[in-house]
C-alpha positions as CSV (number, residue, x, y, z in Angstrom):
1,M,0.0,0.0,0.0
2,Y,1.1,3.5,-0.6
3,D,-0.2,6.9,0.3
4,R,-2.3,8.4,-2.5
5,M,-3.0,11.7,-0.6
6,P,-1.0,14.6,-2.1
7,K,1.6,16.1,0.2
8,S,0.1,19.5,0.0
9,Q,-3.2,18.2,1.4
10,K,-1.5,16.5,4.3
11,N,0.2,19.6,5.3
12,K,-3.0,21.5,5.3
13,Q,-4.8,18.9,7.5
14,T,-1.9,18.8,10.1
15,K,-1.9,22.5,10.4
16,Y,-5.7,22.5,11.0
17,I,-5.8,19.7,13.7
18,K,-2.7,20.5,15.7
19,P,-3.8,23.6,17.6
20,Y,-7.1,21.9,18.6
21,M,-5.4,18.8,19.9
22,R,-3.0,20.9,22.0
23,Q,-5.9,22.7,23.7
24,K,-7.7,19.4,24.4
25,L,-4.6,17.7,25.8
26,A,-3.9,20.7,28.0
27,L,-7.4,20.7,29.4
28,L,-7.2,17.0,30.1
29,F,-3.9,17.4,31.8
30,L,-5.2,20.1,34.0
31,I,-8.2,18.0,35.0
32,I,-5.9,15.1,36.0
33,V,-3.6,17.3,38.0
34,L,-6.6,18.8,39.9
35,A,-8.1,15.3,40.5
36,L,-4.8,14.1,41.9
37,C,-4.4,17.1,44.1
38,G,-8.0,16.6,45.4
39,L,-7.3,12.9,46.1
40,A,-4.1,13.7,47.9
41,T,-5.9,16.2,50.0
42,V,-8.7,13.8,50.9
43,I,-6.1,11.1,51.8
44,V,-4.1,13.5,54.0
45,V,-7.2,14.8,55.8
46,R,-8.6,11.3,56.4
47,A,-5.2,10.0,57.5
48,F,-4.9,12.8,60.0
49,K,-8.4,12.2,61.4
50,T,-8.1,8.4,61.6
51,H,-4.4,8.2,62.4
52,E,-5.1,6.5,65.8
53,E,-7.6,4.0,64.3
54,Y,-5.3,3.0,61.4
55,S,-2.3,2.8,63.7
56,R,-4.2,0.4,66.0
57,K,-5.3,-1.7,63.0
58,A,-1.7,-1.8,61.7
59,L,-0.3,-2.7,65.0
60,T,-2.9,-5.4,65.4
61,Q,-1.9,-6.9,62.1
62,L,1.7,-6.8,63.2
63,S,0.9,-8.5,66.5
64,Y,3.0,-11.5,67.2
65,Q,1.6,-12.5,70.6
66,D,-1.9,-12.4,72.1
67,T,-2.3,-13.7,75.7
68,T,-5.5,-14.1,77.6
69,I,-5.7,-12.5,81.1
70,P,-8.1,-14.7,83.0
71,A,-10.9,-13.0,84.9
72,K,-11.4,-14.2,88.5
73,S,-14.9,-15.7,89.1
74,G,-16.8,-14.1,92.0
75,N,-17.2,-15.9,95.3
76,I,-20.4,-17.5,96.6
77,L,-21.2,-16.8,100.2
78,D,-23.6,-18.2,102.7
79,R,-25.9,-15.9,104.6
80,N,-23.3,-15.4,107.3
81,G,-20.6,-14.4,104.8
82,N,-18.8,-17.8,104.8
83,I,-17.1,-18.5,101.5
84,V,-18.6,-21.7,100.0
85,A,-17.1,-21.2,96.5
86,T,-14.0,-19.2,95.5
87,S,-11.4,-19.0,92.7
88,E,-7.7,-19.5,93.5
89,K,-4.9,-18.5,91.1
90,V,-2.7,-21.3,90.0
91,Y,0.3,-21.3,87.6
92,I,0.8,-23.6,84.6
93,L,4.3,-24.6,83.7
94,I,5.3,-23.5,80.2
95,L,8.4,-24.9,78.5
96,D,10.4,-23.0,75.8
97,P,12.8,-25.6,74.5
98,S,14.1,-23.4,71.7
99,V,15.3,-20.8,74.1
100,L,16.8,-23.4,76.5
101,Y,18.9,-25.0,73.8
102,E,20.0,-21.7,72.4
103,A,21.1,-20.6,75.9
104,E,23.0,-24.0,76.3
105,E,25.2,-23.1,73.3
106,L,26.3,-19.9,75.1
107,N,26.3,-21.1,78.7
108,K,27.1,-24.8,79.1
109,G,25.2,-26.5,81.9
110,T,22.0,-24.4,81.4
111,V,19.9,-27.4,80.4
112,D,20.9,-29.4,83.5
113,A,20.6,-26.4,85.8
114,T,17.1,-25.5,84.5
115,I,15.8,-29.1,84.8
116,Q,17.2,-29.6,88.3
117,A,15.7,-26.2,89.5
118,A,12.3,-27.0,88.1
119,A,12.3,-30.5,89.6
120,E,13.3,-29.3,93.0
121,C,10.9,-26.3,93.2
122,F,7.9,-28.0,91.6
123,G,8.3,-31.6,92.9
124,L,8.5,-32.9,89.3
125,D,10.4,-35.9,87.8
126,E,13.7,-34.8,86.2
127,A,13.5,-37.6,83.6
128,Q,10.0,-36.4,82.5
129,L,11.1,-32.8,82.2
130,R,14.2,-33.7,80.2
131,Q,12.1,-35.8,77.8
132,A,9.6,-33.0,77.3
133,F,12.4,-30.6,76.4
134,E,14.2,-33.0,74.1
135,E,11.1,-34.1,72.2
136,N,10.2,-30.4,71.5
137,K,13.6,-28.8,70.8
138,E,12.3,-26.5,68.0
139,K,9.2,-25.4,69.8
140,A,8.8,-22.2,71.8
141,Y,5.6,-23.2,73.7
142,V,5.0,-26.5,75.4
143,R,2.4,-26.7,78.2
144,F,4.0,-29.3,80.5
145,G,1.8,-32.1,81.6
146,G,-1.4,-30.3,80.4
147,K,-2.8,-29.8,83.9
148,T,0.2,-29.2,86.1
149,E,-0.9,-26.6,88.7
150,L,1.7,-24.6,90.7
151,T,1.2,-22.4,93.6
152,Q,2.5,-18.8,94.1
153,E,5.0,-20.0,96.6
154,Q,6.5,-22.6,94.2
155,V,6.7,-19.9,91.4
156,D,8.4,-17.5,93.8
157,A,10.9,-20.1,94.9
158,F,11.8,-20.8,91.3
159,E,12.2,-17.2,90.4
160,Q,14.5,-16.6,93.4
161,K,16.6,-19.6,92.4
162,K,16.8,-18.1,88.9
163,E,18.0,-14.8,90.2
164,E,20.6,-16.4,92.4
165,M,21.9,-18.4,89.4
166,D,22.1,-15.2,87.3
167,D,24.1,-13.5,90.1
168,S,26.4,-16.5,90.6
169,A,29.9,-16.9,89.1
170,T,28.9,-20.1,87.3
171,T,28.2,-20.1,83.5
172,A,25.1,-22.1,83.8
173,R,21.8,-20.2,83.8
174,I,18.1,-21.1,84.2
175,R,16.2,-20.5,81.0
176,G,13.3,-21.7,78.9
177,I,10.7,-21.8,81.6
178,W,7.9,-19.4,82.2
179,F,4.3,-19.5,83.6
180,E,0.7,-18.8,82.6
181,S,-1.8,-18.0,85.4
182,E,-5.3,-19.5,85.6
183,Y,-8.0,-19.8,88.2
184,R,-9.3,-23.0,89.7
185,R,-12.7,-23.2,91.5
186,K,-12.4,-24.3,95.1
187,Y,-15.1,-25.4,97.5
188,P,-14.0,-25.1,101.1
189,Y,-17.0,-27.1,102.5
190,N,-16.5,-30.0,100.1
191,E,-19.9,-31.8,99.8
192,L,-22.0,-29.5,101.9
193,A,-24.8,-27.8,99.9
194,S,-23.4,-29.4,96.7
195,K,-26.9,-29.7,95.2
196,I,-27.4,-25.9,95.6
197,I,-23.9,-24.6,94.7
198,G,-23.0,-26.9,91.8
199,Y,-19.6,-26.7,90.1
200,T,-17.8,-25.4,87.0
201,T,-15.5,-26.6,84.3
202,Q,-11.9,-27.0,85.5
203,D,-10.8,-23.7,84.1
204,T,-13.9,-22.0,85.7
205,S,-15.0,-20.7,82.4
206,Q,-18.5,-22.3,82.5
207,G,-20.8,-23.2,85.4
208,L,-22.3,-26.7,85.1
209,Y,-24.8,-27.1,87.9
210,G,-26.6,-25.3,90.7
211,L,-25.9,-21.6,91.4
212,E,-22.7,-21.9,89.3
213,L,-24.9,-22.5,86.2
214,Q,-27.9,-20.3,87.2
215,Y,-25.8,-17.2,87.8
216,D,-23.0,-18.0,85.4
217,E,-23.0,-14.7,83.6
218,E,-22.8,-12.8,86.9
219,L,-20.1,-14.9,88.4
220,R,-17.6,-15.4,85.5
221,G,-16.5,-11.9,84.6
222,V,-14.8,-11.0,81.3
223,N,-11.3,-12.1,80.4
224,G,-8.7,-9.5,79.5
225,R,-6.0,-9.6,76.7
226,A,-2.3,-8.7,76.6
227,Y,-1.0,-7.9,73.1
228,R,2.6,-7.7,72.1
229,Y,3.3,-6.0,68.7
230,I,5.9,-4.1,66.7
231,G,5.6,-0.4,67.4
232,D,6.4,2.7,65.3
233,E,10.1,2.5,66.0
234,A,10.1,-1.2,65.0
235,E,10.5,-2.1,68.7
236,P,8.3,-4.6,70.6
237,E,5.6,-2.9,72.6
238,Q,2.7,-4.2,74.8
239,A,-0.9,-3.2,75.3
240,T,-3.2,-4.6,77.9
241,V,-7.0,-4.8,78.1
242,P,-7.5,-5.7,81.8
243,A,-9.8,-8.5,82.9
244,I,-13.1,-7.7,84.7
245,D,-13.6,-10.0,87.6
246,G,-16.9,-11.6,88.3
247,N,-19.5,-10.6,90.9
248,T,-20.0,-12.3,94.3
249,L,-23.3,-13.9,95.4
250,L,-24.6,-13.6,98.9
251,T,-27.0,-16.5,99.4
252,T,-29.7,-17.5,101.9
253,I,-27.9,-20.8,102.7
254,D,-26.8,-21.4,106.3
255,M,-23.8,-23.7,106.3
256,N,-24.3,-24.3,110.1
257,I,-27.8,-25.7,109.4
258,E,-26.4,-27.6,106.4
259,R,-23.8,-29.2,108.6
260,I,-26.3,-30.2,111.3
261,I,-28.6,-31.8,108.8
262,T,-25.8,-33.5,106.9
263,D,-24.3,-35.1,110.0
264,N,-27.7,-36.5,111.0
265,V,-28.5,-37.7,107.5
266,N,-25.1,-39.5,107.3
267,E,-25.7,-41.1,110.7
268,W,-29.1,-42.2,109.8
269,L,-28.0,-43.6,106.4
270,E,-25.2,-45.5,108.1
271,E,-27.7,-47.2,110.4
272,Y,-30.5,-47.8,108.0
273,G,-30.0,-46.7,104.4
274,A,-32.4,-45.8,101.6
275,Y,-32.7,-45.8,97.8
276,D,-33.0,-42.0,97.9
277,L,-33.3,-39.3,100.6
278,S,-33.7,-35.6,100.6
279,V,-34.0,-32.9,103.3
280,L,-35.1,-29.3,102.8
281,A,-35.0,-26.5,105.3
282,M,-36.5,-23.1,104.5
283,N,-37.8,-19.9,106.1
284,P,-41.6,-20.0,105.8
285,N,-41.9,-16.3,106.3
286,N,-40.0,-15.2,103.2
287,G,-39.2,-18.2,101.0
288,E,-35.4,-18.2,101.8
289,I,-33.8,-21.6,101.3
290,L,-31.6,-22.5,104.3
291,S,-30.3,-26.0,103.3
292,I,-30.8,-28.9,100.9
293,V,-29.2,-32.2,101.8
294,S,-29.4,-35.6,100.0
295,N,-27.9,-39.0,100.2
296,T,-26.1,-38.3,96.9
297,D,-24.3,-35.1,98.0
298,Y,-20.7,-35.2,96.5
299,D,-17.4,-33.4,97.0
300,L,-17.6,-30.4,94.7
301,N,-13.8,-30.3,94.4
302,T,-14.0,-33.7,92.7
303,G,-16.7,-32.6,90.3
304,A,-16.9,-34.6,87.1
305,N,-14.5,-37.2,88.4
306,I,-16.9,-38.7,90.9
307,Q,-17.6,-42.4,90.6
308,L,-21.0,-44.2,90.9
309,S,-19.4,-46.8,93.1
310,D,-19.0,-44.0,95.7
311,F,-22.8,-44.1,96.1
312,Y,-24.1,-47.5,94.9
313,S,-23.0,-51.0,95.6
314,E,-21.3,-53.1,93.0
315,E,-24.3,-55.5,93.2
316,F,-26.6,-52.7,92.3
317,L,-24.4,-51.5,89.4
318,A,-23.8,-54.9,88.0
319,G,-25.4,-55.3,84.6
320,K,-26.2,-51.6,84.2
321,T,-25.6,-50.4,80.7
322,E,-23.5,-47.4,79.9
323,D,-26.6,-45.4,79.3
324,E,-28.2,-46.5,82.5
325,R,-25.1,-45.5,84.4
326,K,-25.1,-42.1,82.8
327,E,-28.8,-41.7,83.7
328,L,-27.9,-42.5,87.4
329,L,-25.1,-40.0,87.3
330,Y,-27.0,-37.1,85.8
331,S,-30.5,-37.7,87.2
332,N,-29.5,-39.0,90.7
333,I,-26.1,-37.6,91.6
334,F,-25.8,-34.2,89.8
335,S,-29.5,-33.3,89.9
336,N,-31.2,-31.7,92.9
337,A,-34.1,-34.0,93.8
338,V,-35.8,-31.4,95.9
339,I,-36.6,-29.4,92.7
340,T,-36.4,-32.0,90.0
341,K,-37.9,-35.2,91.3
342,T,-41.7,-35.5,91.3
343,F,-43.5,-38.0,93.5
344,E,-46.9,-38.6,95.1
345,P,-46.9,-36.6,98.4
346,G,-49.2,-38.8,100.4
347,S,-50.8,-37.4,103.6
348,T,-48.6,-34.3,103.8
349,A,-50.8,-32.8,101.2
350,K,-54.0,-33.4,103.2
351,L,-53.5,-30.0,105.0
352,L,-54.0,-28.3,101.6
353,I,-57.4,-29.9,101.1
354,I,-58.5,-29.2,104.7
355,A,-57.5,-25.6,104.2
356,A,-59.4,-25.4,100.9
357,G,-62.5,-26.9,102.6
358,L,-62.4,-24.2,105.3
359,E,-61.8,-21.4,102.9
360,E,-64.8,-22.4,100.7
361,N,-67.0,-23.1,103.8
362,A,-67.4,-26.7,102.7
363,I,-66.5,-27.5,106.3
364,T,-66.0,-25.4,109.5
365,E,-63.8,-25.7,112.5
366,D,-66.7,-27.4,114.2
367,T,-67.5,-30.0,111.5
368,T,-67.2,-33.6,112.7
369,F,-66.5,-36.8,110.8
370,S,-67.1,-40.5,111.2
371,C,-64.5,-43.1,110.1
372,H,-65.0,-46.8,110.3
373,G,-61.9,-47.7,108.3
374,F,-63.0,-47.2,104.7
375,K,-65.3,-45.4,102.3
376,Q,-67.0,-47.0,99.4
377,V,-66.5,-44.9,96.2
378,A,-68.0,-46.2,93.0
379,N,-66.8,-49.8,92.7
380,Y,-63.9,-49.4,95.1
381,K,-63.4,-49.7,98.9
382,I,-60.9,-47.0,99.7
383,K,-59.3,-47.5,103.1
384,C,-58.0,-45.4,105.9
385,H,-54.7,-46.4,107.4
386,N,-56.6,-47.3,110.6
387,F,-58.9,-49.7,108.8
388,E,-57.6,-52.7,110.7
389,K,-58.3,-50.9,114.0
390,G,-61.9,-50.3,112.9
391,G,-61.2,-46.7,111.8
392,C,-60.3,-43.4,113.4
393,S,-63.6,-43.3,115.3
394,Q,-62.6,-46.5,117.0
395,V,-59.1,-45.2,117.8
396,F,-60.6,-42.2,119.6
397,G,-63.5,-44.2,121.1
398,T,-66.1,-41.9,119.8
399,E,-68.4,-42.0,116.7
400,Q,-67.6,-38.4,115.7
401,I,-64.1,-36.9,115.5
402,S,-63.1,-33.3,115.3
403,L,-61.2,-31.6,112.5
404,E,-58.1,-31.3,114.7
405,Q,-58.4,-35.1,115.4
406,V,-58.6,-35.7,111.6
407,I,-55.3,-33.9,111.2
408,E,-53.8,-35.7,114.2
409,Q,-54.7,-39.1,113.0
410,S,-54.4,-38.4,109.2
411,C,-57.8,-39.8,108.5
412,N,-58.3,-40.8,104.9
413,V,-62.1,-41.2,105.2
414,A,-62.6,-37.6,106.5
415,L,-60.4,-36.3,103.7
416,M,-62.5,-38.1,101.1
417,D,-65.6,-36.5,102.7
418,I,-64.1,-33.1,102.6
419,A,-63.1,-33.5,98.9
420,E,-66.6,-34.6,98.0
421,K,-68.1,-31.5,99.7
422,L,-65.5,-29.3,98.1
423,G,-66.2,-30.7,94.6
424,R,-63.8,-31.2,91.7
425,T,-64.0,-27.6,90.5
426,Q,-62.8,-26.1,93.8
427,F,-60.4,-29.0,94.4
428,S,-58.7,-28.3,91.1
429,R,-58.7,-24.5,91.7
430,Y,-57.0,-24.8,95.1
431,Q,-54.3,-27.0,93.6
432,T,-53.5,-24.1,91.4
433,I,-53.8,-21.6,94.2
434,F,-51.2,-23.7,96.1
435,N,-49.0,-23.8,92.9
436,L,-49.1,-27.5,92.6
437,G,-48.1,-28.7,89.1
438,Q,-46.4,-25.4,88.4
439,K,-42.8,-24.3,88.8
440,T,-42.2,-22.2,91.9
441,G,-39.6,-20.0,90.1
442,I,-36.8,-20.9,92.5
443,D,-33.5,-19.5,91.2
444,L,-31.9,-22.9,90.6
445,P,-31.7,-24.7,87.2
446,G,-33.7,-27.8,86.2
447,E,-36.8,-27.2,88.3
448,A,-39.6,-29.6,87.3
449,S,-43.2,-28.4,87.2
450,A,-45.1,-31.7,87.5
451,E,-47.4,-30.3,84.8
452,G,-49.4,-33.1,83.3
453,L,-49.0,-35.2,86.5
454,L,-52.1,-33.7,88.1
455,Y,-55.7,-34.4,87.1
456,T,-57.5,-31.6,85.4
457,E,-61.0,-30.7,86.6
458,D,-62.6,-32.7,83.7
459,Q,-60.4,-35.8,84.6
460,L,-61.4,-35.8,88.3
461,N,-64.1,-38.4,88.5
462,V,-65.3,-39.6,91.9
463,T,-62.6,-42.2,92.4
464,E,-59.7,-39.9,91.4
465,L,-61.1,-37.1,93.6
466,A,-61.3,-39.5,96.6
467,T,-57.7,-40.8,96.2
468,N,-56.3,-37.3,95.4
469,S,-57.7,-36.0,98.7
470,F,-55.1,-37.9,100.6
471,G,-52.2,-37.2,98.3
472,Q,-52.3,-40.3,96.0
473,G,-52.7,-40.1,92.2
474,Y,-50.9,-36.9,91.5
475,N,-47.3,-35.7,91.7
476,V,-45.5,-32.7,93.3
477,T,-41.9,-31.7,94.0
478,M,-40.6,-31.2,97.5
479,I,-40.1,-27.5,96.8
480,Q,-43.7,-27.1,95.7
481,L,-45.2,-28.8,98.8
482,A,-42.8,-27.0,101.2
483,S,-43.7,-23.6,99.7
484,A,-47.5,-24.4,99.9
485,F,-47.1,-25.7,103.5
486,S,-45.2,-22.5,104.4
487,S,-48.2,-20.4,103.3
488,L,-50.5,-22.5,105.5
489,I,-48.5,-21.8,108.6
490,N,-47.2,-18.2,108.0
491,G,-50.7,-16.6,108.0
492,G,-51.6,-17.3,104.4
493,T,-48.9,-15.7,102.1
494,Y,-47.3,-17.8,99.4
495,Y,-43.7,-16.7,98.8
496,Q,-41.5,-17.6,95.8
497,P,-38.6,-19.6,97.2
498,Y,-35.2,-18.2,96.4
499,V,-31.5,-18.7,97.2
500,V,-29.6,-15.5,96.2
501,K,-30.1,-12.4,98.3
502,Q,-27.5,-10.0,96.8
503,I,-25.2,-9.6,93.9
504,I,-22.0,-7.7,94.9
505,N,-19.4,-6.3,92.4
506,P,-15.7,-6.7,92.9
507,E,-15.5,-3.3,94.6
508,G,-17.9,-4.6,97.3
509,Q,-20.9,-2.6,96.1
510,V,-24.4,-4.3,96.0
511,V,-25.5,-4.1,92.4
512,K,-28.7,-6.1,92.8
513,E,-30.7,-7.1,95.8
514,F,-33.5,-9.7,95.9
515,E,-36.4,-9.1,98.1
516,P,-38.9,-11.8,99.1
517,I,-41.6,-12.1,96.4
518,K,-45.2,-12.4,97.6
519,V,-47.0,-14.4,94.9
520,R,-50.5,-14.6,96.3
521,E,-52.6,-15.1,99.5
522,T,-53.7,-18.7,99.8
523,V,-55.7,-18.9,103.0
524,S,-57.0,-16.7,105.8
525,K,-55.2,-16.2,109.1
526,E,-58.0,-18.1,110.9
527,T,-57.4,-21.1,108.7
528,S,-53.7,-20.8,109.2
529,E,-54.1,-20.9,113.0
530,L,-56.3,-24.0,112.9
531,I,-53.9,-25.8,110.6
532,K,-51.0,-25.0,113.1
533,R,-53.0,-26.4,116.0
534,G,-53.7,-29.6,114.1
535,C,-50.0,-29.8,113.2
536,Y,-49.0,-29.5,116.8
537,R,-51.4,-32.2,117.9
538,T,-50.0,-34.5,115.1
539,V,-46.5,-34.4,116.6
540,E,-47.6,-34.2,120.3
541,E,-50.2,-36.9,120.2
542,G,-50.7,-38.3,116.7
543,T,-49.0,-39.8,113.7
544,G,-45.9,-37.6,114.0
545,G,-44.9,-38.6,117.5
546,G,-41.5,-39.9,116.4
547,T,-40.4,-36.3,115.8
548,K,-41.5,-35.0,119.3
549,I,-38.9,-33.4,121.5
550,E,-40.0,-32.8,125.0
551,G,-40.5,-29.1,125.8
552,Y,-40.4,-27.9,122.2
553,H,-43.4,-26.9,120.1
554,I,-42.9,-28.7,116.9
555,G,-45.8,-29.2,114.5
556,G,-46.1,-31.1,111.3
557,K,-47.7,-33.7,109.0
558,T,-46.6,-37.1,108.1
559,G,-46.9,-38.8,104.7
560,T,-46.8,-42.4,103.4
561,A,-47.2,-42.7,99.6
562,E,-47.4,-46.0,97.9
563,K,-45.4,-46.2,94.8
564,L,-46.5,-47.7,91.5
565,P,-47.4,-50.4,90.8
566,R,-49.7,-50.5,93.9
567,G,-49.1,-53.5,96.2
568,N,-45.4,-53.8,95.6
569,G,-44.4,-52.9,99.1
570,K,-42.4,-49.8,98.1
571,Y,-43.2,-46.4,99.6
572,I,-42.0,-42.9,99.9
573,V,-42.3,-41.8,103.5
574,S,-42.1,-38.2,104.6
575,I,-42.8,-35.6,107.3
576,I,-43.0,-31.8,106.9
577,T,-42.5,-29.9,110.2
578,A,-42.0,-26.4,111.6
579,A,-40.9,-24.9,114.8
580,P,-41.9,-23.2,117.0
581,I,-45.3,-24.0,115.5
582,E,-47.0,-21.0,117.0
583,D,-44.6,-18.7,115.2
584,P,-42.7,-20.8,112.7
585,Q,-39.2,-19.8,111.9
586,I,-38.0,-22.9,110.0
587,V,-39.7,-25.5,107.9
588,L,-38.0,-28.9,107.8
589,Y,-39.1,-31.4,105.2
590,V,-37.8,-35.0,105.1
591,A,-38.6,-37.4,102.3
592,I,-37.2,-41.0,102.2
593,D,-37.7,-43.1,99.1
594,E,-37.7,-46.8,99.9
595,P,-36.1,-46.7,103.4
596,N,-34.2,-49.9,104.1
597,V,-36.5,-51.1,106.9
598,E,-38.7,-54.1,107.3
599,N,-42.0,-52.3,106.7
600,Q,-41.6,-49.3,104.3
601,A,-45.2,-48.3,104.7
602,D,-44.6,-46.5,107.9
603,S,-43.5,-42.8,108.1
604,Y,-41.5,-43.4,111.3
605,P,-38.1,-43.4,109.6
606,A,-38.7,-39.9,108.3
607,Q,-40.1,-38.9,111.8
608,Q,-37.0,-40.3,113.5
609,L,-34.6,-38.5,111.2
610,A,-36.5,-35.2,111.5
611,G,-36.4,-35.6,115.3
612,W,-32.6,-36.1,115.3
613,I,-32.2,-33.0,113.2
614,W,-34.5,-30.9,115.3
615,K,-32.7,-32.0,118.5
616,D,-29.5,-30.3,117.2
617,L,-31.2,-27.5,115.3
618,V,-33.4,-25.9,118.1
619,S,-30.3,-24.7,120.0
620,Y,-28.6,-23.2,117.0
621,A,-31.8,-21.6,115.6
622,G,-32.6,-20.0,119.0
623,I,-35.9,-21.9,119.4
624,F,-36.7,-21.9,123.1
625,S,-38.1,-24.7,125.2
626,D,-40.6,-24.8,128.0
627,L,-38.0,-26.7,130.0
628,E,-35.0,-25.4,131.8
629,E,-32.8,-28.2,130.6
630,G,-31.8,-28.9,127.0
631,P,-33.8,-30.9,124.4
632,E,-34.7,-34.5,125.1
633,E,-35.8,-36.8,122.2
634,V,-39.0,-38.6,122.8
635,N,-40.2,-41.6,120.8
636,P,-43.5,-42.6,122.3
637,E,-45.7,-45.5,121.2
638,Q,-47.5,-43.3,118.8
639,Q,-50.6,-44.0,116.7
640,D,-48.7,-44.0,113.4
641,D,-49.9,-43.8,109.8
642,S,-48.4,-47.1,108.8
643,W,-50.0,-49.6,106.5
644,P,-49.9,-53.4,107.1
645,E,-47.0,-54.7,105.0
646,G,-48.0,-55.5,101.4
647,S,-51.5,-54.0,101.7
648,S,-52.9,-51.3,99.4
649,F,-55.1,-48.3,100.2
650,I,-57.6,-49.1,97.4
651,E,-59.5,-52.4,96.9
652,E,-61.9,-53.1,94.0
653,I,-65.3,-54.4,95.1
654,K,-66.0,-57.7,93.3
């Protein structure tokens, strides 16, 4: 190809375009320069404004070490300020083999000196230490033994030896060892109140049971961080975000009462034994929990390492599958039966029905009853526990018995009569008023409601109404019944049970205070007074005589509940008591599941244990006697609420 355009024409075109292009290029250049200047200005201004932010980000990116500063979990205190759970600082041995062997090249004998010093100060095996160093020569961080815990005294002794070695004339030095601090949860009272307190993971980072779980967020605090990074001058620098320690809990627990109950429970179990046993003590006037004790209390310092063989015989455990063993561990050992286990209350619940009858005018204080040992309901003969004696009327030697005598002798027939007069609508309504089948709201994890284990109004036919009247056929928890009973004897106020009184910050300031919560009024003061009189007669003259202590005004109600299937000879026996009954200060509730006695269908084992506890408790609690001398336990030949062995309270009429 060749250019056909004449030269003269080319020159003309060039001369025409060139000035125009120059102007255009100049304008474009000016725009670019202005844009670059503007961009530079924006960058400078933004950099000036955000210098600190970008510096922090840059330093973070340059960080070469990030260490956690553990927060100290708050203490748990009993009502008297005694520490029942605390966190102690321990030190973890960290090996730095790379530094040790580098130092050995400069100072011969450093390896031997370091290993010997560590073994001497920490009580460790030299051979294990040497092996740990040699197997990790290139590493800068080795956590020795995984769980080795050292005290402040041991660390101080090691640091002093290190300084002495540095100041000595020898060439050997101590190098390649440092420490990380952690906290360990400690429980000074071991197994006492274990079902209330609970425990944490080993590093205290998470509560697992009891108050440790319920108030985990309050107790744990927030860990801090220590950052080491390359600074502006290319030198290592350090920044620290301090840890925020956890809050302390002041509880309602009384460790003196806990000790008194535990000692008596252990003595009773050693003599008799039972499948399961629980004791609850609380203040009926505000809902404060004072103590919870069981036969499966465990040392909180052992925590997850407890063994089932510590609680059950090898014969009992033989043949149990792994799943069955886990169920025993979590449902029997770690759980708190007072709030998680539901059972038929038996005669202890009769007081609720009597109170309901009085409140609804179905009966009065002057109403009398006749009991000849049984009541025919539909196609069933439902018996009183005195049926072999001819009934409660025969026991008193009179056809008609009073309401207080009904309570004293725990008469089933009278209770069936009261429930019949009350009717299923009011019967069901008062179960709700007394909070049966509902959670109490206690500040402990895992509370059972027993919802679905009570008959609804529509389900209460005449037979169910009759058997429910004396505490069979529906379930409660101990905390439900104790709270309801407390309202009966304190003048009629139902309080929500609770354990924590105050939350206190690390500076000692109260950040939250828990006042008693009045849920509702259950009964009148007049009804409350009559119930207390009946409870006093029960212990002084009736079915609760095994708890009587001469000179002390203890009142209560016994319970004997036959377990399913009926007629198998297995019972839960119980007694709920209060003292002094005219002005109750403490409610004590004892429930024993399958006591190891010849006839389980007798509440005497529960009465006996309650009597033992009260004998020690009255002095500590400041409950005064009518006598000048101290308490004397009395176990009269009481008219008990026992059933003939192997018998059942209900019999179908053929």
